[in-house]
C-alpha positions in Angstrom: -21.7 25.7 -24.0 -18.5 23.6 -24.0 -15.6 23.3 -21.7 -12.6 21.6 -23.3 -9.5 21.1 -21.2 -6.2 20.6 -23.2 -3.4 18.4 -21.9 0.3 18.4 -22.1 3.3 17.4 -19.9 4.6 18.8 -16.7 2.6 22.1 -16.7 -0.6 20.1 -17.1 0.5 17.8 -14.3 1.3 20.8 -12.1 -2.2 22.1 -12.7 -3.6 19.1 -10.8 -2.7 21.0 -7.7 -3.9 24.4 -8.8 -7.0 24.9 -6.7 -8.1 28.2 -8.3 -8.0 26.6 -11.7 -9.8 23.4 -10.5 -12.4 25.6 -8.9 -12.9 27.6 -12.1 -13.3 24.3 -14.0 -15.9 23.0 -11.6 -17.9 26.2 -11.9 -17.7 26.3 -15.7 -18.7 22.6 -15.9 -21.9 23.2 -14.0 -23.5 25.0 -16.9 -21.6 23.4 -19.8 -23.5 21.1 -22.0 -20.2 19.4 -23.0 -17.2 18.9 -20.8 -14.2 17.5 -22.6 -10.5 17.0 -22.6 -7.7 16.0 -24.8 -4.7 14.0 -23.6 -3.8 14.6 -19.9 -6.5 17.3 -19.7 -8.7 14.5 -18.4 -6.5 14.3 -15.3 -7.4 17.9 -14.6 -11.1 17.0 -15.0 -10.5 14.2 -12.6 -8.7 16.4 -10.1 -11.7 18.8 -10.3 -13.9 15.9 -9.3 -15.7 15.7 -12.7 -14.8 12.1 -13.6 -16.0 10.3 -10.4 -17.8 7.2 -11.5 -17.3 7.9 -15.2 -15.4 6.0 -17.9 -12.6 8.1 -19.2 -9.4 8.0 -21.2 -6.1 9.9 -21.4 -2.7 9.5 -22.9 -1.7 5.9 -22.4 1.3 6.9 -20.2 -1.0 8.3 -17.6 -4.2 6.3 -18.1 -3.9 4.4 -14.8 -3.9 7.7 -12.8 -7.6 8.2 -13.8 -8.6 5.6 -11.2 -7.0 7.8 -8.5 -9.6 10.4 -9.3 -12.5 7.9 -9.2 -12.8 7.3 -12.9 -12.8 4.0 -14.7 -9.8 4.1 -17.2 -10.5 2.7 -20.6 -8.1 2.2 -23.5 -10.0 3.9 -26.2 -9.2 6.8 -28.6 -12.1 8.8 -27.1 -14.8 8.1 -24.6 -18.2 9.7 -24.0 -19.8 9.2 -20.6 -22.8 11.4 -20.2 -21.8 15.0 -21.0 -18.1 14.2 -20.5 -15.9 13.5 -23.5 -12.3 12.5 -23.0 -9.7 11.8 -25.7 -6.5 9.8 -25.4 -3.6 11.6 -27.1 -3.3 14.5 -29.5 -4.5 12.8 -32.7 -7.4 11.1 -30.7 -8.5 14.7 -29.9 -9.3 15.1 -33.6 -11.4 11.9 -33.5 -13.3 13.3 -30.5 -13.7 16.7 -32.2 -15.2 15.0 -35.3 -17.6 13.1 -33.1 -18.7 16.3 -31.4 -19.2 18.0 -34.8 -21.3 15.1 -35.9 -23.3 15.2 -32.7 -23.9 18.9 -33.0 -24.2 19.5 -36.8 -24.7 16.0 -38.4 -22.7 13.5 -40.2 -22.4 15.5 -43.5 -21.0 18.5 -41.7 -18.5 16.3 -39.8 -17.4 14.7 -43.1 -17.0 18.1 -44.6 -14.8 19.2 -41.6 -12.8 16.0 -41.9 -12.3 16.8 -45.6 -11.3 20.4 -45.0 -8.7 19.5 -42.3 -7.5 16.6 -44.6 -7.8 14.2 -41.7 -7.1 10.9 -43.4 -4.8 9.0 -41.1 -2.3 6.9 -42.9 0.7 6.6 -40.5 3.9 5.8 -42.4 4.5 2.9 -40.0 1.0 1.7 -39.8 -1.2 1.6 -36.7 0.2 1.0 -33.2 0.4 -2.7 -32.2 -0.5 -2.2 -28.6 0.2 -5.9 -27.8 3.9 -5.4 -28.6 4.4 -2.2 -26.6 6.1 -2.6 -23.2 4.1 0.0 -21.3 6.0 -0.7 -18.1 9.2 0.5 -19.8 7.8 4.0 -19.8 6.6 4.1 -16.2 9.8 5.7 -14.9 9.4 8.5 -17.4 5.8 9.2 -16.3 6.8 9.1 -12.6 9.7 11.5 -13.2 7.4 14.0 -14.8 4.9 13.7 -11.9 7.7 14.1 -9.4 9.0 17.2 -11.2 5.5 18.8 -11.7 4.3 18.1 -8.1 7.5 18.6 -6.2 5.7 21.3 -4.1 2.7 19.1 -3.5 3.9 15.9 -1.8 0.5 14.7 -0.6 -0.9 14.8 -4.2 2.3 13.1 -5.5 2.0 10.4 -2.9 -1.7 9.9 -3.8 -0.9 9.5 -7.5 2.2 7.3 -7.1 1.1 4.8 -4.5 
């Protein structure tokens, strides 16, 4: 019914070059009613060719890479484009999951799930002021992770960093 691809750091980035995994994901997606990802899992969906022409999101540090896989990157907590759901970071995955519960079982059930997991975000420092974040400052960090993860795949590394 559903294929949900989790994300992470270097192991997830290394999976972008794992053809047996990408092939399995393509096969599973053919019959899935819902294809989703959390965080950098969307990059794996992109590497599998499942985001071509779709809007998608991922962790902000890697969002621009979505375009390298034919997706249109959007700065949202979660995005639905057809059967594909992508969530930005970890906590955005909860938002996406609640949306999916609402879609499948209705608003009241989603509210009950939200209650049971006590999802009532109140960050101690308030919300993120994206206008004040210097995203370029973090680009060397993202590039270093890509270089480490894809050291044995220079063609893919070049594709993603040029």
